[in-house]
N, C-alpha and C positions, 0 to 999 in steps of 0.2 A: 355450348360450353362443355368441355370434357371434364370428367371427374377423374382425379388422380389420387387414389388411396396411397398413403405413405407408409413405407416400412423403413424405419430408422434403425440402423444396426450398430450395436456396440458389443464387442466381444462375442459376436455371432448371434446375439439375441435381439428380439424386437423390443425397442425401448422408445420412450419419449422424454424430451427434456422440457423443463419449464423455462420459457424465455431464453432458450439456448444455454442454460446453465448446467454444465456437466455435474455439478454437485446436487442438482435437483432432478434426478433421473428416476423414471418409473419403468420397471421391466414388465412387459406384457406377454411374453412368450418366448420359447426357445426353438421354434420351428418356423423360420421365416418363409420357407418354401410352401409349407401348408397354408400359411397366412396369405401368400400371394395367390395360391390356387383358390382360396375362398373368395378373395376379392374378384378374381376372374369369373368365378361361377356366379357371382352377383351381378355381373354385367359391366364391370369396370373396363373401359377401353384402354387404359394404361395402368402400369404399376410404377410408382415413384419410389426409388430406393436411395437412401443416403447412408454412406459410410461415415459415421460420426468419428470413429477413431482416425480415419484418414484425413477428415476435415481438420482435425486438430493438429496432427503430426505430419501429414503428407505421406505416411506409410500405409500401404493398402492392406490393412489388417483383415478386412472382410471380403476380399476379392473372390475367394473360392465360394463363399456364400452367395455373392451376387451372381456368379456364373451358374450356380445351382438354381437360383430363382429364374434367371433368363431361360434356362433349359426346361424348367418345370411348368412354364405357362406359354400359351400361344399368343397372348397379347403383348405389345411392345413394352419394354422396360426402359425407363429413363433413370439414370443414376448419376449421383454427384458425391463429392467429398474427396478432397485431396488430389484432384486431377490437375496436375501442374506441369505435365510434360506430354509430348507427343507419344512417348512410349507408354505412359500410363493410360492414355486414351485408347491407343491401339490395342492394348491388352484387354480392355473392357469390351471393345467392339468384337474382338476375336472370341470373347466369352459369350457373345450373343446379345449384348444390350443394343437397343435401337438408337439411343440418344444419350449424350453425356451432358452434365451440367457443370460448367466451369465458373468458379467464384473468385477465389483469391487470385488465381493466375490471370483472370480477365482484367483485374485492376492493375496488377503488377507488370503484366506483359501483354498489352492489348494486341500486339502483333501476333502473339501465339494464338489468340482466338481466331484471328483472320486466317492464319495458316491452317488451323485445325478445321475451321468451318468450310474451307475450300475443298476438304476431303471427306469430312464426316458431318452428320447432323449434330449440331451443337446448340445448347441452351446456355445463356449467361444467367448466373444466379446473382441477384442484387438483394442482399440482406441488409436492411437498414434500421437504425434507430432514428425515427423521424426521417431526415433526408441524409444523414451521415451513414454511408455504406461501410459495413464491417467486413473484416477478413479473418482468415485463419480460425475457422470454426467459431466465428463471432467473438473471438478473444480480443481483437483490436479494432479500433475505429481507423478508417483510412483517411478521413478528412475529405473524401470525394463526395460530391453531391449526387443523390439518386437520379434526379432528372437530367443532369448533365451527362451522366453515364448512359442513361437510356438513349439519349440523343447520339452519343458518341459511337454506339454500335449500330447505328441506323444502316450503314452501308457495309457492315462486316460479314453479311451473309449468314447470320445466326438464325436458327429456327424459331426461337422464342426467348423471352425474358421470364425468369421466375422471380417474382418480387415478394419478399417477405418483410413484414413489419415485425421486428424482433420482439418488441414490447407486447405484441399480441400473441406470439407463438406459444401454443400450449395452454393458453388461458381460457379458451372457450368463450371469450367475451365479445366476439364479433370481429370481422375483418375491418381493415382501415379503408373504408370506401372512398374517403376524400383523397388519400394518398394514391390509391389505385387509379382514381379518375385523373389525377395529375399525370401519372405515368402514361395512361392511355392517350392523353392529349399531347404528350411530348414526343411520341414515337409511333411509327407505323408497324413496328415489330409486334407480333402476337405476344400477349401478356398473360402469364399464368399466375394467379393469386395464391399466396400461401400465408397462413398465420391467422389464428383467432376463430376459425369456424367452430361453433358449438351447437348450432341448431340447423334444422332444415331451412328455417326462415333466412338464416345467414347465407346459405347456398342459393336460395331463391333471389335474395338481394344481389348477390354477385352475378347471377345469370342475367339479371335485368339491368345491371349497371351499364350506362352508356356515357361516353365522353368523346366529344369531337367526332361524333358519328361512328365510334368504335365500341366494340364489346370485348369482354374478356374471352380468351381462348380456352381457359381451364381454371380449375381450382384444386388445390392440394389439401387433403384432410387427413389428420392423423388421430390425435387423442380422442376426439368426439366419437370416432368409430370404435376405438378400443374400449371406451368406457360406456358404450351402449346408448349414446345419446340418440342415435338413429342407425339404421342399417345401411350397408353399402348399396343395396338394391334401391332403397329410397333416395340415397344420395345421387345415384345415377339419374333417377327420374327428376329430382330437383334441379340438377345441372342442365337437364334437357328441357326443363320447363313443363314437364308432363306429370308432376306429382299430384296424386289425388289427395285431398285433405284427409280422408279417412286412413291413408297410409302413413301419416306423419307421426304416429305414436313412437315414443322411445323404445329402443330395442335392448335385448340382452347383449352383453359384451360379445365381441366377435371371435374371441379365442377362448377355447375351453381351458387353456392354461392360465387365464387371467387371474382368477381368484387364488390359485395356488402360488403363482410366481410373482404377482405384482408387489413390488416393494419400492419405497423411496429411499435412495441411498445418498448419504452425505459423503462427498469426496472433494477432490480439488476443483475449484471453480474453473469454468471454461475460459 
């Protein structure tokens, strides 16, 4: 199982939201490129980047930052947020990203996903509250069922599904193992888990999860890294199933700017 450290961008800064709520934002740093390089140095095989501004509005507010991240690391960058047209995807691939994550557009225009996946590596983002998949930066419920959608993209040629349980995201309370098991059983597409990881034990549980003879392809981790619950190096080992028990101690926060810049801001709800 691959480890995907997350860099969520808002106004060019590294942030995290609590349960997808833009009014509950914590800022962790103002140098996303340095953060990506730190994750790469720790052994992360991928960097997962989300443009939160674009996810909400569709406008690519952080595209230049994403290009800088892609140019600044040798490992592949997977990015999502507001990718709702072929032009938007093409611009990101030209900027050096290896794979795009399509969420809202995948629900509203499934033919677009098939067209895009025929040309570029594409991941479909399925962000759900229970089994109700949300769209537009998690602002709206779609009424679409998580498992039905997982099955619907079976023959679309997509590289993976990123499955997020919104109620767990940013909580550190643990991933939704039951829901992930159901998705694994519903499709043959590789599944990347997102939301809720707070300990190395959570990552170990994800790496050992099996359903219908299948295992997870990856796990996305954000807040736990930034708040020093464990190191990116240990996360890589936990995902690979090679973590030594003595290496599982909590770590200092991964960004030197954390203490100075971390704030919780109250604003418009997502």
